[in-house]
N, C-alpha and C positions, 0 to 999 in steps of 0.2 A: 736563713735558714741553720739551725742549728747542727756543727758538723758532727755531735755527740748523739743524736739522735737519728740524723740521715745517714742513707746510702749511697756513695759515690761511686760513679763506674765508667771507669775509663778504656774507649775505645779506639782501636788501632785499625782502620779502616782501610782495607784493599779490594780492587777488584773483585774478587773471587772470595776472600774470606773477611769475616771481622775477629779478632783477636778481644776477646771481653777480660776488662779486672775488676772485679767488685770488692770495693771495702766497708764492710759493715761497721754500723756504729761503734765508735770504741775501737775497733779493731787494727792490726797494723799489718798483717800478712794478707794481701787481698786474696781472693777467688778466683782462679784462673781459668778461661776455656776459650774456645776458638767454635767458631759456626759458621756458615756459608753465609754470602752477601746475597742471597736472595729473600725475596717478601715472605713467604711461608716460614723459610727459616728466623726470620727477624720477628714474625708475629709469636715463634716458639718461645724465643728471648723475652717478649715483650713478657708473655705469661707468668714467666719464671723470674721475672724482675719484680711485676705486682705483689709477688711474695714477703719483697722486703720493704719496711718502712721509708718513708720520703725520698724515693729515688730521684736522683739526678745525674744524668748520662752527660759526656762530652766526647767529644771528638774534635781533630785538626782539621780547618779546612784545607781544601785540595781539588784534585781533579776529578772526586768522587759528587762532590757540589752539595746541594743540601736534600737530595732525596732520603737520605737515612733520617734525618733531621725531622724532615716532614712526616715521613710514615711511624715515626716514635712520638711526637707529639700528638697525632692523629689518635694515638692508641693509650693516649692517655698518661705519656712517660716523659717527664720535663728532661730537654735536650738543648746541649750549646755546641754551639759551633765555634772553636779556639783558634786565635789568630798564632799561626807557628812561628813567626818570626820573632815573636815575642815569649814564646815559651821559654822558662829558666834554663840553661844548660851548665851543668859542671865542666870548670875549664878541663879538669882531668880524664872525663869519662871520653873511653876511647869504644868501649862495647856498646854496642847498638842493636836491640831485634824488636819483635812485634811484641813479646812479650814485657821488654821491659818498659817501650813506650807504653803501653798499656796501662803498666803499674805505674809509671811515672806521671801520667797523665791523672789517674785517679789519685795521687796523692798530692800533686800540686793544686788540684779542681779542691779538695777537700781544705787544705790551706788556701784558697781565696787569690791564690798565684797566678792566674790565669786570666790574660785578655778576653773576654767573648766578644768574637764579629757579630755585628747586626744581621741578621738574616733576611734576606728579599723574599718579599711573595711570590709566588710563581710567575702573576703578571710582572711584575716589577723585576724580574731575572727573564723573561722574555721580553721586554722591552729593552731591556740593559743591553742582552746577547746581539739584537737588530742593531743597534747604536753600534757595537763592536765590531760587528758583520761590515760595518760598512766602512769603518776602520780599516780593517786589513783589508779590503779589496783597496781602498784608496793606499795602502801602501804596497800591495801587489801591482797596481798602477804606475806609482812613482818606479816601482822596477821595474815593470816595462819602457816607460819613457827612458829610462838610463840604459836599457839594452839597445834601444833603438838607436840612439842619440849616440853610442858610443861605438855602434856596428857604422854607423855612417861616419863619423869621424876616422875611424878606421880607413876607409876607404876615401878619404879625403874629399867626402860631400858635405859641402857648409851653408849655411841656410843665412843669407843675407838680405832677404827683400824686406823685414820689417824687425824693430828691435826685440820684440818678445817672440818664444817659439809658443807651440800649441794651442794658439789661436785659428782660426777659419782658414787665413790664407795661409798659413804654415800646413794646416792638412790638406789644402789644395795641393801646395809643392810637395808633399809628402807622397799622395796620391797619382803624381806625375811623374816620380823618378820610374828609372829605368837601368838594369844593369844587364852586362853585356857577358856575363857569365852567367849560367844556368842556377849554378847552387849560392852564387849571390844575388840572383833575383829569387831564388826560395826562401831563404833565411830572411831577408827583408819581407818578401810577403807576410812569412809567418809572424814576423814581428807586430806587422803592423795590424794584423787581424787580430792578432792578442790584443792588442790596445786598441782596438776599438771595442773588441768583446766587454774589456774591461768597463770602457766607459758607458756602455750599455749597462752592465750591473751596477754601477755607482748611479746612474739615474735609475733606476729601477728601485733600489734601497733608497735613494733622497724622497719617492714619490711615498713608498710605505712609511718613512718616519712622517714627512708631511702629512698623512691621513692620520699616525698613531699621535703625534703632537695636537690634532684639530677633537680628540678625545677625551674624557676625564677618564682620570684625574689630570691629564699633562696640558689640558689646554692653558689653565690661566699660568699657573708656573712658566710655562714656555713662552707666552704672551708675553709675560712681564720682562722675563731675562732678554728676551728679544727685543726690550727698550734701553738697551745699554751698547754700548758700541765695542765693537768686536766680537757680537753674539746674535746668532742666528739662528735659527732651527734645527740647523744637525750638534751645535756647540749647547744649545740650551735643553734639548733631549739627551745629550749625554750628562750633562750635569745633574737633571732631574733624576736619570734612571739610577746613574753610578753612585747619587748622595738620600740614597733613598732614605726613609727613618730621618729627617731632616732635624725633629726636635729634639735627638741625643746631643746635638751641638747645643748646650747652654749659653756661649757666647762665641765672637767670631771669631778670638784666637783659638780656640779649640779646630774651627772646622781650617786653621790656618795651619795648626798644627797636623791635624787630620792627613791634611795634602802635601806635609814634608815641606811647606815654603817658609818654615821658622829656624834662626840659624842654629847650627850645633854649635853645645857648648861644654867646653872641658876645665871646671873651675874646682881647687881644692886649695883652703885656706888662704891666702892672701892674692892669691895668682888668678886671674880670670883672664879666660881666652874663647873667643866667638870664631868659629870658622863657619863653612858655606852652610848651606841648608841643607838640613837633614835628608830629604828627597824620602821620607818612608811613606807610608799611605799610598794613595791612589794614583799611581802613576799616568792614569790616564786622565782626569780630572786635570793635574798639575800639569798636562803638555797642551791642554785645551786652553787652560790660562794663561799660562805663558805665550801661546800664538796670540790669545786674545786682547793680551797686553800691547804687544806692537802695535795695535791699532791707537793708542795714547800720542804717539809721537809726535802727530799732529794736531793743529787749531783745534781747539774743542767747538764746532762746528757741525750742526745736525745736517748731514748732507740727503739727499732726495729719498734713498733705500730707508736711511734710519729714520728719517720722517714717515715715512708710509708705516712702518714697523712699531710705530708708536701711536698711531690713530687708532682713538677709539678703547683705550685702553686709561685706566684712573689717574688722574691730576698729582696725587700722592707720587704714582709710581713713575710718570715721566716726569717729574720733582727732581727724585731721587738717581733719576738716572742720566739727568742733565748734571747733576751736582758731581756724580761721579765723574761725566766726562770732562769738567773743567778741571775738577782736583786731581786728577790724574793725567791730565795733561800740561797743567802746569806743575806737576810734581816731577814729570817725564823731564821736562826742560828745566827743571832747579838742579836737580842732581847732574845732569848732563854737561851742565853750565860749571858744576864743580870739577870735572874731571873724571866720574863715579866711569867704568866701564859700561858700556850699553847692554852687556848682557846680565849687569848685577843692577843696573838701572831697570829692565824688565821683571827682573824676578824681583824687586822693590813692587814695582808697580802691581804684577799679579798678585801679590800677596794683600794689597791695599784693597784689589778689586774681590778679592775673595770675602772681604768685610762688608761689601754693596751689596754680594749676592747673598749672603747671610741675612741682613737686611733685608731683602727683597723675598726669602723663602721660608723664614723659621717662623712659624705658628703664633710664635709673641709677638710680631711684626705684621703679618697679614691682614688683620682687622683694622687698625690704621690706615694700610697702604688703600683697602679695600673700598673707602667712604666714597 
């Protein structure tokens, strides 16, 4: 779209207010005003914006989500959500206000210097939040186990019946513990009750995720991803919901870069230096891929559960998943035998696993795999 005939609008969005900066075609100084962040006020803003030619709005992604964008798009106003971490910042800029932020967005948007975030649909966002909710509850469960375990350690109560804790034997042992002091018994009962409640919440969320994974449009991509070693329903649903709009990744390297799994680089002149991975983009997916990559440290033999997940799936999908299993397991041991640290090896495996996920989910590959 030609910047000389378009109107660019920067929006600095907050819970109660929206700061507006409108750059008319060919203008340098924006028109500025503030409106309430309410549906009625936004409708009045839309009526005002429709008087301008070819309006394009933008605001930075944040806690306000995509509600404003959906309302503007629904009213016929083009609106983009911007990645705030990629917004250019002047090193010497020390003054930050809502007016300056809105005007800055309008100028940068007209100069095509902003990176647009791919906005999910309401269904995609709902499914993604369910997946993230399960992740949050799992984090609470880990903390609850830690609190209970450290309390017992401080009281010199140690579990020695089996090698691994939190199994059925360990749970029976916990329920049989008693303490002489009432305060200690109260603390123990409270920690154990919280632990059991969180486990019930995780189980309930797993059931909901299984039900959602069996519906469209998640049924096929989730089933295909589950053919990979180290990927089951929870991980597959997280990958599908977090990476919505998969067609925007034109090649595997684009997906690897989006997930921050490529090496950082600082090169100038003849000097070249590559450092640790960039860790940009979606950290939820990056963590899940690293967890899945640890499964490739064993031999490439499909176990009972993996064979069960592959039943009924297209032969090309199963073949691709098995090829990934063999290649990544071999790659893990080759890198390990060269003396590479285990954490670096796992990152390399996660990066290559990303390429196989791209081959399973990208629209350009789906037709061949679905035969």
